[in-house]
N, C-alpha and C positions, 0 to 999 in steps of 0.2 A: 617594932616599927610603929610609929605614932601616925595615927590617921585621923581625919575628922568623919563623923557621922552625922549626917542630916537625918533628924527625926520628924516624921509628919506629924500634923497637928493631932491626929487622934492617939498618937502615943506619947505625946508630951506630958501627960499626967506622971509617967513614970520618970521623966527627967526634970521634974519641977518646973515644967514649962519651957525648958531650953530647946530651941529649934536646932541646935548642932551641939554635940559633945565630942570629947576626945576619946578615942579608942586605941589599943594596942593589939598587935599581932602580926604574924606573918602571913596568915592566911584569913579569909573572911570568916571560916570557923572560929579561930582564935579570937578574932575582933568580937564576934557576936557571944562567945563565952564570956569575955572580959565585960562586954557591954552589960549583959545579964548579970554578972558579979556586981558592977557597980551601981544598976539600976534593976533591982530584983522584979522579976515578972515580965520584963519586956521582951525577953527571950521567947516565952511562950506565946507571944502574940506575933512573933516573926517566924518561929519554927513551930512544925506540928509535933505531934507525940511521938513520931517516928524519926525525929531529928532533922527532918528535910523543910525546906523553906516553904511556908504555907502557899497553897494554890494562888490565892489572891493577893499576894504580896511579890513585889518586885524589888530586887536588890541590885544596884549598880556599884561597881568599883570603878572609879572614873567614869568613863562614858559607856562601859561594856556591861550588858546584862549578863548576870552570872549565870544564867540558864544556858547561854550560848557559850560560855567559857568553860572553867572547871568547877562550877558550882562552889560549894562551900569550900572547896580546895583552892579556889582562886586566890593568887597570890595578892596581898596589899602592901604594896611598896611605901615606904616612908613618905609622909605627906600626901597621900591620894585621898580622895573624898569618896566615901561610902554613903551611898543614898538608899533610903528604904521608903519605898513608895507603894502605898496600897492601891490596888486596881479599882479603878471606878467602872461602874456598870449601871445601866439603867436607861431610861429613855420612855418614850411614850409606845 
């Protein structure tokens, strides 16, 4: 399944500056594996050493936060947009 993956500014050095790239896979796990194969190193910025989504990274398939869906096993239908969004923290 072909999907589009939105890349946050902080990770665009891995994609040659591209804000959106094409991905493939029936599940989020497969999409992220293909993404890391195409753009080496990006996977380690999204997934931790145990293969789970990093605590301060949010991933959406369409409009759904995968943490409230099926996690890495969330289906990625053809044409859906996957968004990788780093959490923002801070303040006074």
